[in-house]
Structure formats: structure tokens, C-alpha cells
N, C-alpha and C positions, 0 to 999 in steps of 0.2 A: 458407472451411475449415470443417469444423463441427466441430473439437475445437482448442482453444487451442496452439499451441507457440512454444519459446521462439527469441529472433534474440539475441544479443551482438553489440554494434555496439563497435570496437573502431578509433578516431580522436581524435586530438586536436583536430580541431576544433569545437567546440559547437555548432558552426551546421548540420554535415551531421549529428553527431549527432542534432541537433530534427530535420531533414528526414527521416532515417532514420525517429524514430522515428512521426513525421508520417504516413510512407509504408506502416510496416508492420503499428502498430498498428489501424487499420481492416478489415485483412485478416487480422485474429483470432491476433497475434502478442505474445506479452509481451515490451517490451525491457529488458535491461539494458544497461549501459553501462558503458566502461571508457576511460578517455580515454590509459592508456600499455600500453606489450607485457605488462609485470608484472604492473599489474592485472588485464590481459586475461586472463591463463594463470589467475589464483584467480579469475577470477568462471566461464572456460571449466568449473573442477573445483568449485564450488560450485553451480551452477546446469546442467550439464550441458545446453547450450541445441541445441536440435534442426537450428543453423545459425549460423556467425560471418561477419561483415561484419566483412574488415581492411583497415587502411589499411597501407601498407608505411613511410611515412615518421613515426613513431612518436617521441617526447624520449626516452626511457628507452632500448629498444633494438629493432632493426629489425624490420620484420615481419617478415621472413625466419626471422629468430630466430627468434619467436614461431611462427609456419608450424611449425619444426623439434622446438619443444619440445612444442609442441605433438601431432605425431603420435609425438613417443616412446608415447604414450598411450591418445592419442582417434584415429576415424575420424570426428569430425565434419565433415559437408562446410562447405568457407570459403569464402566470394566474395572475392577479394580486390578490392577498390574504391582506386584510388591516381590519381594524376595520373602517373604515372608510365607514360609509354607506350612505351618503349622496347621493342625485341624481348626483349634480354638479359635487361630485369627481367622481363616476361611469362614465359621459359623458364626462370628463378631461381624466382620464384615458383610453378611446378607442378612445376619437380622436384622443391621443396621438401616439396610435398605440397597445395598450394590445388586446388580444384576448378573452379576456374573466375575468370577474372579480366576485370574492368569498369573501366575511363577515365571519371575525373570531368573535365567534367559528363557525369552520366547523367541519361537519363529512368526516369520513376519504372514505365510499364509493363514496359519491357526488366530493371531490376532483378529486380523481383517473378518473372517470366518464367525469371530466370536462377534464382534460388532456386528456385522448383519444380521447376526440373531439376536443378539439384544434389543435393537433400530425393529426388527418386525414384530418382535411382542410386544412393543412402549404402544401403547396408545397414543391418537393424536388427542393431541394436546394445546390449547394456546393461554400460559401459564401468565400472570402476573405478579410479580414479587410484592408487587404495591398496593394493598387494598385501599380503596376510599367509598368515602362512604360521606356526603354532603362537607363538614368542617374535620373531618375523622379522615387522616391517611396512617396505613398502617404497613412499613418496607419490611416485609419477611425478612429477608434477603441480611439486612441489615440491622434486625432488632429493634427499629427507632419508630416511635409512635409518638404525631404532630398532632395537634388540635388548633386548628383555625392559624396553622402554619407555625406555631410553639411547640415545641418540644413539648413531650407527656413524660417525664422519668414514674415511671412502675416498678414495683418488686418483681422478681424475678416468679413468682408464684401470681400476682397479679397480672405479668405480661402474660402466664402460659397459659391462664384463662381464658385473655383476648384472643392468644392466638388459636383455641379449638372454636370459640367464637367466631372468629373468621374465617377458618376453614369451611365452617358450615354457614355463611354468613344466610340470611335469609330464611335458613330451618330452623325447626325448635330443637336442641339440644339437651338433651336428658338429663337430672343429675346425676343418673348414676355414668352419663357418658364422662358428663365433666371431670368429676370424682375420681374416676379412673384415668382419663389423663393429665391429672394434676397432682393428683396426688397419691396414684396409685391402687392397684384392686382393691387394698385391704381397707379403704377409704371410702367405698362404694355407701355405705348406710352415714355415713359423717356429712349428714346435709347443712348442717350449720358450720361448717367449713362455706360452702356456698354464699351461704345469706350476709354472712361478713365480707367476703372478698368481691359477692358482688357490689355490695353496699360500697366498697371502696374506690369499683372500677367506675359505679355513677359517679360517685364526689367528682372523681377526676377528667370525669368525658363529658359527662351532661352537663352543658351552660345552658344558659339563655340563648347564647347563640347556637346552639350543635343538637340542641332538641332533645329528645328523647329517644339515644338511640339501643338500649338493651332492654327487652319486654321482656316479662313472665308470663309462664304460661302455667297457671295455676295447678298445684299437682304433678307437674311435667316436668317442667326444663327453663332452658330461657333461650332469645332468640335474639341474635344482631341483626338490626334491621337493615337491610342491603342497599335500600333507596333512601330517597330524601324525600 
């Protein structure tokens, strides 16, 4: 490789992490390691790796959960590397956002080829795990919401709604899109849910200093303002 690229290895087995380091570093990768899922998410936010090698069986949180959390803010290519070889595990990982799936034991040549392939397919992106708009700051990796440098405590539903608005900041998100993303496909007609929770969000996020953050598009949906 002509330029150094960053790889993050999330695996709780030291011998596997060492083997991957010995495989990747001669290929021009700078390797960071994490023995658990929570640390892995923190490392992903801190180092912005070009590719992530992820085990599914982690000691703190499942690899599938790591994938879902990561995909809330990042499209970094992820290669799942695990001993689990059942079809149901492969389908779950791919559905959760994995780009490829390789079982242990593995050959170094195949691993490197798969890493090259997932990186070729990945779009160039400059992702920020923290969204900032005026006094509002949303750390998508840590799931922390700050307003004027003070933490705002949201319920899971309130955060899910805000997260969807942040993902499309500056654009109108329709009622159906929001309902489907937060409450599921069977809730697309339950617009009263939205009105209630948008009101809750506004009470918590819109103050005299922050101003109006969530704009209503009558009959269509809502827009999170992306500029001050």
C-alpha cells in the first residue's frame, strides 16, 4: 500500500490480536486494538479507522450490538472475523451492517484480500461522530447530548428521534420516515406519537439561548436546523 491506513481490531483473544497485527502491519496498516466492544466503539470514534476487524463473541457487549452502534454514525468497512459459522449468525451480522464475514481459523492471504475488497467498495467519507449546531452537541458514538455544555437526559425514544433528525440534519424527514425508524414499520400511521415526542424534545432542547432547533414542515415532517 502506498499510504498508511488505519485498522482497528476488536477481539478479546490476545493471540488473535497479535496474529492480526503481524499480518496487517507489513501491509502498511497502523493497527489499534480493543479487547471489548465498548472500548472498540471508543477507539473507532477516536482513530477513525479505514477498516475494522470485529469478533462477535466479546466479553462486554455482543459484536452485533457493536455493529449496530457503529452504524448509527459511521460507514467504516467492517469485516467480521469469528468462530461462529452458522448461517443465522452470518445473516444477522450482514443485516446489522457488516461488509463481509470470515470464520476462524483463517488464512492471511484471504483476510487481506477481503480487507482490500471491502475498502474498494467503501465510499469516501469524512464522518464526524459529534454533531454540533449552535449550543447543541450530539455525540453519536457515546450517545451523549449536550446543550450549552450541560448534559441533557433523553429517554430512549427521544434519543432515537433526535438521532434520526441528526442523521438528516438540514433536510426534511417525513412523518413516515421518523415513525418507521423510531417505532417500526407498523407505526407509520401513528402520527400522534411524533407530535408528543417532538414536543418533549423541544422542551428539552430549545431554550432562549439555543433558539429554535426543530422546524415543522406542515403536512410533511420535521427538519433539524444544521446551521446557527
